[in-house]
C-alpha positions as CSV (number, residue, x, y, z in Angstrom):
1,M,29.6,-20.5,40.4
2,K,28.9,-17.3,38.5
3,D,25.8,-15.2,39.2
4,A,23.6,-15.5,36.1
5,T,22.2,-12.0,36.4
6,G,25.7,-10.4,36.7
7,S,26.9,-12.5,33.7
8,K,23.9,-11.3,31.6
9,C,24.5,-7.7,32.5
10,R,28.2,-8.0,31.4
11,E,27.1,-9.6,28.2
12,L,24.6,-6.8,27.6
13,R,27.2,-4.1,28.2
14,K,29.6,-5.8,25.8
15,L,26.9,-6.2,23.2
16,R,25.9,-2.6,23.5
17,A,29.5,-1.5,23.2
18,D,30.3,-3.8,20.3
19,L,27.2,-3.0,18.2
20,G,27.4,0.8,18.5
21,P,24.6,3.4,18.6
22,L,23.3,3.1,15.1
23,T,22.4,-0.6,15.5
24,L,21.1,-0.1,19.1
25,N,18.8,2.7,18.0
26,A,17.4,0.5,15.3
27,L,17.0,-2.4,17.8
28,E,15.2,-0.2,20.3
29,D,12.7,1.0,17.6
30,P,9.5,-1.0,18.3
31,L,8.6,-1.0,14.6
32,T,11.9,-2.7,13.6
33,A,11.2,-6.1,12.1
34,G,14.8,-6.9,11.3
35,L,18.3,-5.8,10.6
36,T,20.7,-7.1,8.0
37,P,24.3,-6.3,9.1
38,K,27.2,-6.3,6.7
39,G,30.6,-5.0,7.6
40,D,33.6,-3.1,6.2
41,G,31.6,0.0,5.3
42,R,28.8,-1.8,3.6
43,P,25.2,-0.6,4.5
44,L,23.3,-1.6,7.5
45,R,19.7,-2.3,6.3
46,Q,16.6,-2.0,8.5
47,E,13.2,-3.4,7.8
48,R,10.3,-1.7,9.7
49,L,6.8,-3.2,10.0
50,G,4.9,-2.5,6.8
51,E,7.9,-0.8,5.1
52,P,10.4,-2.1,2.6
53,M,14.1,-2.7,3.7
54,R,16.2,0.5,3.6
55,E,19.8,1.5,4.3
56,I,20.3,3.4,7.6
57,G,24.1,3.7,7.7
58,S,27.1,1.5,7.7
59,L,28.9,-0.8,10.1
60,S,32.6,-1.4,10.7
61,L,33.8,-5.0,10.2
62,G,34.0,-5.4,14.0
63,Q,30.4,-4.2,14.6
64,A,29.1,-6.5,11.8
65,H,31.0,-9.4,13.3
66,A,29.5,-8.7,16.8
67,A,26.0,-8.7,15.2
68,I,26.5,-11.9,13.3
69,I,28.2,-13.8,16.0
70,F,24.9,-14.0,17.9
71,R,23.4,-16.7,15.8
72,P,19.7,-16.9,16.9
73,V,17.3,-15.5,14.3
74,F,16.3,-12.7,16.7
75,W,18.8,-11.6,19.3
76,P,18.8,-10.6,22.1
77,P,16.1,-12.4,24.1
78,R,13.1,-10.4,25.3
79,D,14.2,-9.9,28.8
80,W,17.2,-7.9,27.7
81,G,15.0,-4.9,27.0
82,L,15.6,-4.5,23.2
83,S,12.5,-4.8,21.1
84,A,13.8,-6.2,17.8
85,G,16.4,-8.6,16.7
86,I,19.2,-9.1,14.2
87,R,18.2,-11.3,11.3
88,V,21.0,-13.4,9.9
89,G,20.9,-15.8,7.0
90,M,19.8,-18.9,8.9
91,P,17.2,-21.6,8.5
92,G,13.9,-20.3,9.6
93,A,14.6,-16.7,8.4
94,V,11.9,-15.0,6.4
95,K,11.4,-16.3,2.9
96,E,12.3,-14.3,-0.1
97,G,9.7,-13.4,-2.7
98,L,6.8,-12.8,-0.3
99,P,5.0,-9.5,-0.1
100,P,6.6,-7.1,2.4
101,V,3.5,-7.2,4.7
102,I,3.7,-11.0,4.9
103,K,7.4,-10.8,5.6
104,S,6.5,-8.3,8.4
105,L,3.8,-10.7,9.6
106,L,6.3,-13.6,9.8
107,T,8.8,-11.5,11.6
108,W,6.1,-10.3,14.0
109,R,5.1,-13.9,14.7
110,K,8.7,-14.9,15.4
111,R,9.5,-11.9,17.6
112,N,6.4,-12.6,19.7
113,R,7.0,-16.3,19.7
114,L,3.6,-17.1,18.2
115,S,2.6,-20.2,16.3
116,R,0.1,-19.7,13.5
117,R,-2.6,-20.8,15.8
118,G,-1.5,-18.4,18.5
119,A,-1.2,-15.5,16.0
120,L,-4.7,-16.2,14.8
121,E,-6.0,-16.0,18.4
122,V,-4.2,-12.8,19.1
123,M,-5.5,-11.2,15.8
124,K,-9.0,-12.3,16.5
125,E,-8.9,-10.9,20.1
126,R,-7.9,-7.6,18.6
127,G,-10.5,-7.5,15.9
128,L,-8.7,-9.0,12.9
129,T,-10.2,-12.3,11.8
130,V,-8.1,-14.4,9.4
131,S,-8.6,-18.1,8.7
132,M,-5.9,-20.7,9.2
133,H,-6.1,-21.6,5.5
134,T,-5.6,-18.0,4.4
135,L,-2.7,-17.4,6.8
136,T,-0.9,-20.6,5.8
137,A,-1.4,-19.7,2.1
138,W,0.0,-16.2,2.6
139,E,3.0,-17.4,4.5
140,Q,3.8,-20.2,2.0
141,G,3.5,-17.8,-0.9
142,T,0.6,-19.6,-2.7
143,R,-1.7,-16.6,-2.2
144,S,-1.1,-12.9,-1.5
145,P,-3.4,-10.6,0.5
146,G,-5.5,-8.1,-1.4
147,S,-5.1,-4.4,-1.0
148,Y,-7.7,-4.1,1.7
149,S,-6.2,-7.0,3.7
150,T,-2.8,-5.5,3.3
151,Q,-3.9,-2.2,4.7
152,L,-5.6,-4.0,7.7
153,L,-2.5,-6.1,8.3
154,V,-0.2,-3.1,8.2
155,A,-2.4,-1.2,10.6
156,F,-2.6,-4.2,12.9
157,L,1.1,-4.8,13.0
158,R,1.8,-1.1,13.7
159,Q,-0.8,-1.0,16.5
160,H,0.4,-4.3,18.1
161,P,4.2,-4.7,17.6
162,R,4.6,-6.5,20.9
163,I,2.3,-9.0,22.5
164,E,2.4,-9.4,26.3
165,N,1.8,-13.0,27.5
166,P,1.4,-14.6,24.1
167,P,-0.7,-17.8,23.9
168,Y,1.3,-21.0,23.7
169,Y,0.1,-24.0,21.8
170,P,2.2,-27.2,21.9
171,P,2.9,-28.8,18.6
172,G,0.3,-31.3,17.2
173,P,-3.4,-31.3,16.9
174,P,-5.6,-29.4,19.3
175,P,-7.0,-31.3,22.3
176,G,-10.1,-33.4,21.4
177,F,-9.1,-33.6,17.7
178,R,-10.1,-36.9,16.1
179,D,-8.6,-38.1,12.8
180,R,-11.5,-39.3,10.8
181,R,-9.7,-41.4,8.3
């Protein structure tokens, strides 16, 4: 039977070699919210928290293939020591047409494995109070944050790109919830 730690180390070495320094530097940047890899000399695009997507270089076809072959929305897992992930066109990816700060907020939630409820708890603990109704409306695109809220969100996301020991809430209503129908 193979040693899981040794296998993980080999996979990480191969991943680092296949992706190349440009992609790895972007992944190691704590403000990176996502990367969009395209190969054959086409641009590699990086989205940083609170900033629009921008081109940072180009990938070979092999490097793009290596990036896209890892199918999770954010790769690699946290314990591999890279702060951001590679976003590929998959279900659950950040919706188009949302303001950049809300795309960054969704990416931040996914990177930190936070439900909406967990994100609200983390934000409240750090001095940013948002209601569940408001957060849901922003993420669904039915409302947009005002200029002051946008500034607060950008500052919050820059100050707290990673959350240690994020709260976990199982799906469903909170304990003690009674449906009053």
